[in-house]
N, C-alpha and C positions, 0 to 999 in steps of 0.2 A: 142660902147658898146663891152665889151669883152665877148665872148661866153665861159662861164664857163664849158661847156661840152666838147668843142674841144680844148681849150687852153692848158690843160696839155699834150695832145698828140702832139700838135704843138711844144711845148717846148721840149718834148722828141725827136721829129724829129730833131730839131735844135741841141740838145745835141749829138745825134748819128752822125749827119752830121759833126759836128765839130770834134768829135772823129775819124771819118773816114778820115777827112782831115789830122789829125795828123799822122795817120798810113801811109797814102799815102806819106806824106812828109818825114817821116822816111825811108820808102821803097826807095824813090827817092835818099836820101842821101847814103844809104848803097848799093843799087843794081843797080841804073840807072845812076847816075852821072858818067860821063866818068872818072873823076879823083878819084872817090870813096870818102869814108868817110874822109880819110886822106887829100885828096885834098880840100874838103869842109872846114875842120878845118884849114888847112894852109891858104886858101883864106881869111877866117875871120881874122886870125892873121896878114896876110899881109896887110889887110885893117884897121889895128889899133885896132882891138878888142882883149882884153886880154883873157887869157884862162878861167877865171871865167865867162865871158860873154858867151863863147861858151858852157861851162858846164851848165849854167843856161838855155840856149836855148834848149839843149838836155833834161834837166830835165823837162822843160815845155812841150816839145813835147811827151816825154815818159809818163808823167802823163796824158796828154790829151788823148793819145792813149789807155792807160790802164784803166783810171777811168771815162772818160766822157761817153763812150758807155754804160757801166752797170749802170751809175748813182751813183757813189760813191763820195760824197762831191762835186758834179758837179759845184755848183756856186763858191766854193773856188778854185777849179782847174781852172775854167775859169778866175777868177781874177788873179791867179798866172801866167797863160799862156799869158794873154793879153799884158803885157809889151814887151814880146819877139816878138809878132806879130806886135806891133807898131814899134819896132826896125827894123823888117824886112821891113815894109812899108817905113820907113825912109831910110834904106839901098838902096832900089830899086828906090825910087823917086829921090834921089840924082844922081844915076848912069844912070837910064833909063827913068825917067819921071813917069807919073802917069798911062798911059794907058796900058792895058794888051797886046796890039798888039806889044809892044816893051819890053815885060817882065817887066813891071813897077809895081807900087805899088797898082794897082786896087784890086787885089785879097787879099793881106794882109790887106788892109784897110777894105774890106768887112768882112774878117775873124775876125779882131779886133772888129768890131761893133757887129758881132755875139756873140763873147765872152762876151762883155759888156751886151748885151741883155740877154744872158743866166744867167749871174750873177745877173742881176736885177730881172728877172722873177722867178728864182728858178730852182729846179731840174726837174720838169715835171713828167709825168706819168712813172711808172715802175722803179723808181730810187731804187736801192738796199740799199744804205745807204744815207738817206737824209742829206743835209748839215746842220750843226748847224746854228742858226740864226746869223745875223750880230750883232756885239756888238754895243752898243750905239744907236741902232734903235729898236723901240718898236716891239716886236715880236707878239703882239696881232694883229689879222687880223681885219682890219676895212674896210668894203666895201667902195670903192672910186667910185664916178661917173665917167663914161667914157667920158662924154661930157664936 
C-alpha cells in the first residue's frame, strides 16, 4: 500500500537528492577534476562523442541542478536528463565494469533509476511549478490498488 500522507514528501526528497547530485557533478567538472572542464570535454571527444552529445550532457545536468530542487517541471526534467545518465552508465560499464569500487556504472545506474521513478511518480510536495501531464495518458486520477 502506498502511504498517501508521506509519499509526496518522499518524492520531494528524491527530487531534491537528484538535483543535489547534478550540482555535485557540475561542481566536480568545473572545480575538482584535475584536468578541469576542458579536460572533461576533450576526454569525451577523444572517446568518440561528438560535441552535440557533450552539450546535451551539460544541458541535462544544468536543468537538473536548477529545476529539480525547486520542483519546476520536475518529471519532464527527469525524463530529459535520464538518457544522459544511461549514457554515463554505458560509458563506465564498458571502461571500468559495474561496481563502484572500480569507478564503474553502479552510481549512474541508480541515478538513472531514480530519474525514471521521479518521472513516474510526479513532482512531489512543495513543487513550485508542477509538471504538465504526460500526453496520451489519462490525466484523471484513478486510485489503483497497491497489491
